[in-house]
N, C-alpha and C positions, 0 to 999 in steps of 0.2 A: 252805168258802166263807162268808165274812162277808156279812151283810145289806148290800145296796146295791152289792156288787161286780158289775162287768162282766168275764167272763171270757172270754179267747180260748183255746180248746182246740187244741192241737197234738199230733198222733201220728205217729210214725214207723213205717213198714210196710216189711218185706221182701216176700217172696212169700206172699200170702194163700191160695194154693190148697191148701196141705197143712195148714192149721190145722185144729184138732179143736174139737168143740163142748165147752162147759164152762160151769159155774156160777161166775160172778163175784161176789165178797162184799165190800162195803165197809160198815162199820158195821152199820146195820140194812137196807141195801139189798141185794138179790139180783138178778141178772139172767143169764139164760142165752143164750149168744150164740157166735159164732165169733171174735169179736174184743173187745177191751176199750172199743170205742167206745161201746156202750151204757151200761156201768157209768160211764165217764167223763162221759157226758150225765147220768147220774142224781146223780152225785156233785158235780159242778161246775156243771151247768146252764149251759153257755157260751152267749154269744150267736153264736158261729160256731166250728165245727171245721175245722181245716186238717190234712188227711192228707198226709204227705210221703212219697213214693215215689221210687225211682231209675229213671232212664229204661232201664235194663236190663230192666226189665219188659216192654218191646217184644219182647224175645226170647222171653218166655213166651207172650206173645199170639200171636206167630208160630211157635211150636213145632209141628214137624209140617208146617209149610206152607213155600211158597217165600218169600223174602225179597224177591221182585221189587217187591212193592208198597212197600217202604221206599226212597224215592228222595230225601228230604230230612229235615232234623232236626224239621221239622213233623210228618212221618209217624211218627217215632220217639216224640215227645211225645204225639201223638194215640192211638197203639197203647197205650202205658204207661198212659194216662189211661183209657182204654176197659177194659183188662184190671183195673185196680184197682176201678173204678166198680161192677163187677157184684158185687163182695163187700163193699160197704158195708151192704147187707141193710137197708134201711130207715132208716138214719142219715144225716142231711143233712150233707154235708161237702163241702169243696172239694178236690179233687185237685191237688197241686202236684208236678210233675215235675222232678227235679234230677238232675244228671249222677253217674252211677256208673262201676264198673269190673266188668267181666265179660269172660270168654274161653269159647268153645265150640270144641271140636276135632272135626274130621271122623275118625270112627273108622276109617275104611278109609284115607284118604289121609294122616292123621297130622297134616295142617296146620290152621290156625286157619280156622275157618268163619265165625266171628262174633267180634267184639271191641268193647268198649267201654272207652275210655281216658279218663281224668280225673285231676285232682289234687284231692282232696277239700278239702284246706286252702285252696286258692286259688280253689275253684270252688263246691263244696256248702256250704262254711261261709259265705263272704261272701252267696252268694245266699240262703241260709236266714235269716241274720241280716236282711237287707233286707225278705224277705218277712214275717217275723213282725212287724218293726217296722211296716210298712205295713199289715197287716192288723189289729193291735192299734190303730193309729191311727184307721182306718176304723170299726172297731167301738166306738171310745171306750172301750176296755178299761182297767180297772185292775189286772187279774191276768192272768197267763198260766199255764195248766196244761198241762205238757208229759207226755204218756204215751210212755214208751220200752219198753214191753212186748214189742212186735212188731218193733222195729228189729233191723237187722243189721250186721254188721262195724263200720264206722266211724260208722254213722248216729247212735247213742245218744249216744256221747261228742262228737261234733261239734254234734248238735243241742242237747245242754245248754249248751255254750259258747255257740252262736249265741242261744239263748233268753234266757240271762243277759244278754248284750250288747244284745239288741234290748229287753229289760225296762229295762236301764238308761238306753238311748236314750229310751224312752218316758217314763221318769220326768223326764228332763230336759225333753222336749217338753211334757209336760203340767204340769211343776212339782209333781209329786204323788209320793208313795210308790207304788211298784208291787211287787206281789208275785209270786213265782214258786213253783209248786208242781210236783214231779215225782212220777209215780206209775209203777209197775212191778208187774205181777201175779207171782204164784207160778209157778215153772216148771210146765209140763204134765207129768203123769206118763206113763210108758210105757204101750204097748198101747193100749186104747180105740180099735182100729181101726174098729169099727162106729160111731164117732162122728165119722169123717171126713164130708167134704161129699158129699151126694148128687150123682150124676151129672146127675141131672134137675133139681135144684134146688140152686144153691151155697149157699142160705141155710138148708138144712134138712139134718140129719144122715142118713148113709146108712141108719140102722136106728133105728125110733122105739121108745119105750119103755125106752130105756137111759138110767140115771140118769148124768149128767155128773159129773165129778169136780169138787169145790168148791175154787176157787182164790181166795186173798185178793187184794185190789187194795190195794197198799200205798203209803202216802205216804212215798217215801224221802228228801224233801228239800224244805224250805221256806226262801225267803230274801226278805227285804224290802229293795229297792233304793230309795235317794234319788237325786236328781238328780246330785249329786257323784259317785256310783259311776261314771257314764260316763268320768270321767277315768282310770279304770283301763284303759281301752282306747285312751286318745288317747297313742299313742307308735308312731309310724310309722318304718319303715326309710328312711334318708336318700334312697337311690337311687330308691325307689318313692313318696315322699310325694307328688310331683307327677304320679304316673302312675295312671290307673285301670286300664289293661289293659297287660300285657306287650308286646303287638304291636297298634298301632292302625292298621295301613296299611289304606288303603281306608275309613277310618271318619272321620267328621267331628268330630274331638275336640280340635281345637287350642283351642278357646275353653274346654274344660274344665280344660285344664292352667292356663290364665290365671286362671281362677275359683278354682282351688285355691291358686294362689300369692298372689292379691291379696285374696281373701275368706274362704276356707274355713279354711285353715291359721291366719291370724292370728285368726280369730273363735275357733278351738278353742284357741289358745295362750292366749288372754285367758280363756276360761274355765278352763283348767287352772290359771292363775296367781290366779284371782279378781281379774283386773284389770278391775273393773266399768266404769271410765270407758271404756276402749277396746272392751270387749265391748259396751257400749250404742251407741257411735257406728258400730261395724261392723255390728251389727244393724240400724240404721236405714238403713245405706246398702247393705245386701245384699238382693236380690230372693229371696224364698223359692222362686217358680217357676223362677229360674235354677238352683237346687240340684236341684230336682225333675227339670227336664229334662235336666240333665247325668247323674244317676243312670240315668235311663231310657236315654239315648244309650249309656252305658257296657253296659248290659244288652242292648240291641239289637245293639250291635257284637259282643258275646260270642256272642250267639246265632247271629248270621249267619256266625261263624268255628267253630261246632261242626257238622262237617258229616259227610255219610255218603260214604264211600269204597268203590268196588268194585275188588276184585282179581281173581286168577286163579281159574277155577272157581267163580264166583259169591261168593267170600269177601266178607264185608261188615264194614267197620270204621267205627265212629263215634269221631271225635276232635275235640279242641278244638284250634283254631288260636291260641288265646290264653288267658291266664290273668288273673285280677283281681290288680292290684297294690293296695298298702296305700291309695293315693289313693282307691280306690272306696269304702273304709269310712270314710275321712275325709270324704267327701261326706255318707255316711248320717249320721254323727255331728255334722257341721256342721249339717245340716238339723234335727236334734234340738234342738241348742242355740239355733239361730235361732228355732224355734218357741216354745220356752220364753221366750226374751229377748223376742221380740216380744209374746208374751201379756203379759207383766209390764210391757212398756211401753205397752200398750194400743194397738199398732199391728198390725192384721191385713193391711192393704194398702198397696203403694207403698212407695216409698224415696226418700232424698235423697242428693245427692253428698256423699261423705265430707268434703271440705273445707267443706261448709256444716252438718254434723251438729253438734248439741250435745245435752247431757244435763243434765236438771235435777237438783237435790239430791234431790227426792223420788223420781225415777226411780232414783237410785242406791241410794236405801234399799229401793226395791220389788225391785231385781234381787238383793239379798241371798238371796232364797229360792232362787236357782239353786246358791248354794255350801252349802246346807244339806246337812249330812252329814260337813262337815270342820270340826271345832272350831278347828283351827289357822288355817286360811283365814277362817273366819267371825271369829274374834278379830282377826285382821290387817286385814280390811276394816272391821270396827267401829271399830278405832282410827283409821283414815285418814278414815273419813266423820265421826268425832267432830271432828278438826282442821277439816275443812271447816265442820261447824257452828259451830265457834267463830269461824271465820273471817267468817262472815256479818255478826256483830255488832261485830267488832273493827276493821274496816278501812273508813274512810270512802271510800276510793278505790274500792271495789266499788260504791259507790251512784251512782257516775257513769255506769254502764252501759257503762265502757269496759273492753276485755280487759286483763287484767294478769297477768304470771306468778305462780305460786304462790311461786316462790322470791322474788319482789319483795314479795309480801304478808305472809309469814310472818316476824314479827319474830325477828331473831337467826338467821334461817336462812341458811346458806350455799348459794350457787346449786350445784346438782347437774348442771352441764352435762358434764363427763367427756368432752369433745368428743375428746380425745387418745386415750383408751383406751376401746374399746368393751366390754372386759370388766368394767371397773369401771362403765360405764353398766349393763350387763345386770345385774350384782349388784344395784345400787341400785334399778333398776326392779323386780326380782323381790321384793327385800326390802320394797318399799313397795307391792305389788300393784298396780302401774301408777300409782299416785298420786304419781309422780315430779315434785318441784318445778319442775323445768326443762322438762319435756314438757307439763304442764297449764297452762292459763290460764283465769281465771274472770272473771265480771263478775255484777253484780246488776241484774235487770230486774224488770219486772211479774210475770214468772214465778216469781221468787225467784232464788236462786244458780243460774247455769248455768256448765258446765265444757266445755272442748273440749281436744283436742290440737292443740297448734301446728303449723301445715302444714308447716314445714321439719323437723320431728321425726318425721313419720309413717313415712318409709322406714326410719329406723333402728328405730322402735318395731316396725314389720311384720316386720322382720329377726329382732329378738327373739322376737317371738310365734311365728314358724314354727320358730325353732330349738328351742323348749322342747316342740314336739309331735314331736321326733325321739326315736328310741330312745336311751337312755342319758342324756337330758337331765335335769337336776336339776328 
């Protein structure tokens, strides 16, 4: 950890009941414990630790008991959280419960006694991505340390995917480089039964005076992510791009689809292309709290549809009535980009109607920080901004304060209207990073050079911006 870093710690856990006592070693630090949380705390000194467990731990909490007390998904989460909490052993951490997969059969009857069903890629993954991003924002973190030592099944692989995506979103939101470090301990050797947990105290070994095995705590991966790295994740399945959940019945999510179509996807398309004029204008017209509310509505709807069902002979089943579609992560990505853009534009609150929004030359230059990490896009944007810079001094018409198309102002430039061929328009728009001379108009005021999109061109521009966020788009 570097000086001045603020680290969010994230650890994946399976069932901690059968873990055994060990000495974890990293550099000159040594900690004896049942889990790697203490050595993570020593090595990274995180401002907060999040322990990720599966809701299937509710079965472990209820083992040997009746499942009658499990009546709702709230009960499932509560039991799983209580079970994991008793094994923190003095380490302060938040327990996050996410959906898992588990089956337990009745030995005598042969049927399923208990089952948990979920789709990890469309439930665990998006929920954890959102949670890590949210917690990192709240903690004002500049790095994320992921510990996969105790994860099981799909947890470590998807947790790494979620953490990297969340860190890229954090880099865009904070317009800063964000580091990800991943740790894993050596495997525990066989035997050492006397170092199992004591039945009287889960935080002490069953037998004292036994030297625990020494396990290295390994840094297995380290990455640095720039704001532009978020574009690697901005690619959504066309059928799901405008949906946050696969089934939204009985949920008030109609406004969310509208938000995705008119604001979130165009904003992300502008970011992916480095189309700074459109990015600035959309950022000024989009309310941050609307995106936050839409994300929370989607999570609330999903939770309401993960239900407890009872079958014959007291059999219990926990299943989801819906899954997250790619539009959910599009909302998370859009929130990150919007936070970063509004930070660079010095706009913390409020919005203006899109048709009234303008962007100054100085604001466009500040927004270049959001495309940091891509040499190609940075060069393209620098070229287009240089053209605008020359325009300020060459054209008297600008000094009148009246709006004029860039195609009219640039000497020797042919109009790029392409009205009859959208494919040509799209090609030209992308090639000029949104600085299309028939799309933009400019004027010179006391604020300096101002730019906006011609109102009659916004619908076509938004269509292009949405299309570039779809899978397979150039």
